[in-house]
N, C-alpha and C positions, 0 to 999 in steps of 0.2 A: 033422651034429650037431643033436640036438634040445635045445631049451632046457629046463632043469629048474629046480626051485626053488632049487637050489644056486647058480645063476647070479644070484640075487637076494639072496644071503646077505651080500654085502659082503666075502667072503673071496677065496680064490685064483681060484675059478671066475668071480666077478664081474670081478676084475682082468683075467683072461684074455679075457673077452668084450669088455671095453672096449678092451683093447690090440689084439686081433685085428681088430675090426670098426670101432668108432667112432673111436678115436684115429687109426687108420691112414687112414681116409677123411676125417676132419675135421681133419687135421694142420695146425696153425698154431702160431706162436711163443707166442701167448697160451694156447691150449688145452693145449699140451705141458707147461705148468707144473703142471697138475693141481691147482690150488688150489681152495678151496671157493667162491670167487667170482673173476670176471675183472676186472682193473683195466685199463681201456683209455683211450687219450687222447681228449680231446674237450672242447668248451666251447660256450657259447651255449645256444640253445633246443634241448631234446632231446624227441624223440617216442618214446614207449614203447608197445608193444602186446604182447598175449599171445593165444594161440589154442590150441585143442585139435582134433586131427584124428582122426576115426573114420570110416572109409569101408569099404564092403563092395561089391565085392572090393577088397583092398588093392593089387592090380595090375589096371589097366584100360586099355583102348585109349587111348593118348596120354599115359599117366602112371602114377603110383603114389602111395601115401600119403606117401613121402618128398618127391617133387617137389611134391606138393600142399601139404605143410606149409611148405616154403620159399616157394613162390609166394604162398600165402595171407598169410603174415606180412609178406613184403617189400611186397606190394601194399597192405596196410593202412597201412604207413608212408608209402608213396608218395602215397596219397590225401590225406594231411594236408600235402603239399608237402615232406615230409622226404626227405633223402638217406639211404637205409638203409645201415647200417654193420655192425652186429653182431647175431648170433642166438645164442640158447641153444636146446637141444633136450632134452626129457625123454622117454625111451622107457618105456612100460609094456607089458611083454611077457608074454603068457600062456604058461604052461608048455605045451610041445609045439610051439612055434614052431620053424621050421627056421633054423639059422644062415645057410644059403645065401640065404634070403629076406631076412634082416636085412642081409646083405652087399649085396644088390641095392638095398635101400632106402637104406642109408647112402651107397653110391656115387652113387645118383640125387640124394640131397640135396647131396652135395659138388659134383656137376656143376652143379646148378641154382644153388647158392650162388655158385659161380664166375661163372656167366653173369650173375647179378644184382649182382655186385660186393660181396657181403657175406661176412663171416667168421663161422664158427661158433666161439664162444669158450668156451662152457661147456655142460655137459650132465649128465644123470642117467639112471640105468637102474634100473628096478624090475621084478621078475618076480613074477607072481601066478598063482594057480591058474586054469586055464581050458582052452581048446581050441585054442591056437596063434594067437590073435589078436595084433595089434600096434596100439598107440595111441601118438600122438605129441603132446606139448605143446611149444609154442615160445614164446619171448619175443623181441621184436625191438627194437632201438634204432637211431634215426636222428637226424640233425641237421637242423634247419629253418633254411634260409638267412635272413639278415636281410631284413626287408621282406615275406616271404611270409606271407599270411594267407588261408587257405582254410577255408571252413566251410559246412555245409548251410544255415546261417542267412543267407547273403549273397546268395542269388538275388534278382534284381530284375526288374521288368517290362522286357521288351525283350531280356533275355538269351537266348542260344541254348542248346539242349540237344543234345549229341552222344553217340554210343555208338561204341566203338572197333572193333566187328565183329559177326559173326554171333552171334545169341542162342541159348541152350539147348543148346549142344554138349556141355558137361560133363554136364549132367543126362541128356541122351539117351544118352551113351556109358556112363554108370554103369548106367542102367536096362537098356540093351541087353545089357551083360555079365551083369547079375544075372538077367535073364529068358531068356538064351540066344537073343536075337534077333540074327541075322547081318546086318550092314550095314557101311558104310564110315565111320561116324561116329566121330571121335576127340575126346577131351577137349581143350578149349582151354587147359588148364593151362599158364600161362606168366607170367613176371615182366614187369611193365609199365613198367620204369624208362625205357626208351628213348623211349616215347611221352611220358611226363611231362616228361622232360628236354628233349625237342625243343620242346614247347610253352613251357616256361619260358624256354629260351634264345631263342626267337623273340619273346618279349615278349607272349605271349597273356595277356590279363587273365582269369585263371581265378578263378571265384567259388566253385565247389564241385566236388569229385570224389568218386567212390566206386567201388570195385570191385564188380561185379555178381555177387554170390555167392548164398547161400541166399535164397530169397524172390524172386529175379529182379529185372528192371529196374523193374517196376511198384512193387514194395515199396520200392526205393531212392528212386525219384522221389517216392513218397508221403511219405517222410521229409523230402525237400527241401521239398515243398509245405507241410507242417506247420511245419517249422522256420523257413521264411522267410515264412509266412503269405501264400502266393502260389498261383497256379494253374499247373500244368504242362500245356501243350497239345501233344499228340503227333499226328503224321500216320501212320496205319497203313501206308500204302503206302511210307513211307520206312524202316520198321523192317527191318533186315537179318536175314534168316533164310535159311539154306541150304536147297536143295531136299531133301537127305536128312532134315534135321530137320523140315521141313514135312511130309514124308511120315510120319515117325515120330510127330509130334504128331497127324496125322490118324488114324493107326492106333489110338492110345491115348486120343484125346480130350484132349490136353494143350495148354496155351497157353504159347508161348515167352516171353511177357512175365513169366511167373511161374516160369520154370525157372532153376536155378542155373547159374552159369558160374564158371570159375576163371582166366580169362585175358582178361576183358573189363572195361572201365570205362566209366562215363558221366561226362561233364563238363558243367558249366554255365559258359559264358564270356560275356563282353560281346558283344552282338549283332554289333557291327562286326568283331569278331575271329573270328567263326565260320568264314569261308573259310580263314583262316590256321591256325586250330586243326585244321580238317579236313585241310589239306595236311600238317601236322605228323604227324597220326595216320597218314595213308595212306603216308607215306614211311618210317615206322618199322616195325620188325619187329613182327609181330602186330597191325598196324593197317590192313592193306590194304583191308579191307571196312568201314571206318568210314563213318559217315553222320551228317548233321545231321537230327535226327528231330523237332524241335519247338522251342518257345520258352516263355518265362515270361510270364504275364499276371496280371491281377487279376480275371479273369472269375469263377472259382469258387474262392475262397481255400481252401487246404488240400486241394484235389482235383486229380485227373488227368483231363483230357478227351482222349478219343481220337476223332479225326475219321476216318471210314471212307472208302474210295474213292468211295462213292456220295454222299458229302456228309453222312451222318448223324453224330451225335456221341453217345458214351456215356461215362459216368463209370466209371473203373476203381476198384475197391476194393482196398485192401491186404490184404483177408482172403481173396480168391479162391484164392490160391496155397496156402492152408492144406490144401486137399484133395489136393494133389499127392503122389504117392508119394515117401517120404523117400529121399534118396540118401546119408545118413550112417549 
């Protein structure tokens, strides 16, 4: 079945589309009420985020726009130390989209939400003129446990910097699919709750966390350096990059430090807790290739210094990644 403008009219066709695809896949006690807003239990400090997802192609090696939208929203909540609980999703569907593709996307979202331990409680659907594209907007709500305080402004001299795994896989997977390059690279698209929970339960003193998405690791760490008025010192030979991504970067002249990821995070923790944090990451799903990649200092405030294997040092700019091919 092709999506037509009638599916966005708010009438019978819209109701049928919602019932056949979205309500069936996202079924929950709250969503089934079909109210204009969801009323859910909760108290204390609340974390709220929203994001929009536009990716080409919408199905790619290792994931799809549905999985991407859930992971992206859940991971944003996790990086503030929150426990994600509820999601909303808004679909903007271009006329000509196939209902079978929407079914795949919705099923993928439902499966990923279940893995991440969140419930989709509200949604919206709009159909516009176009050529069969699909776009998703999400909002997420989570609850921040008492005593948790995580911020990019809390990095201090002596803290350690970690990353949860190989860099650049999502960016490389999207570009490979778009350019017709055949390789074994899969997107790293994944929810990061198990890693965060493991560190919190182990008592790791987490100063800052961020999922490494658009702009890559260098851009995120530059934000830490500026917010905390500190220097982030990295060791190039500790940066985890898989052999296939290294080869892909060599082919296209890309730098994995500036490439997007959708299932990786960086964390700044108290220096004494670095080995424990690394252990927590490595024993968690999606963290087996984690590494301690550097530390916080006061050497060059507001900057990132990269030490090369031969002992040289260069300053990384947050602007270098602006020249990379867009993956959205």
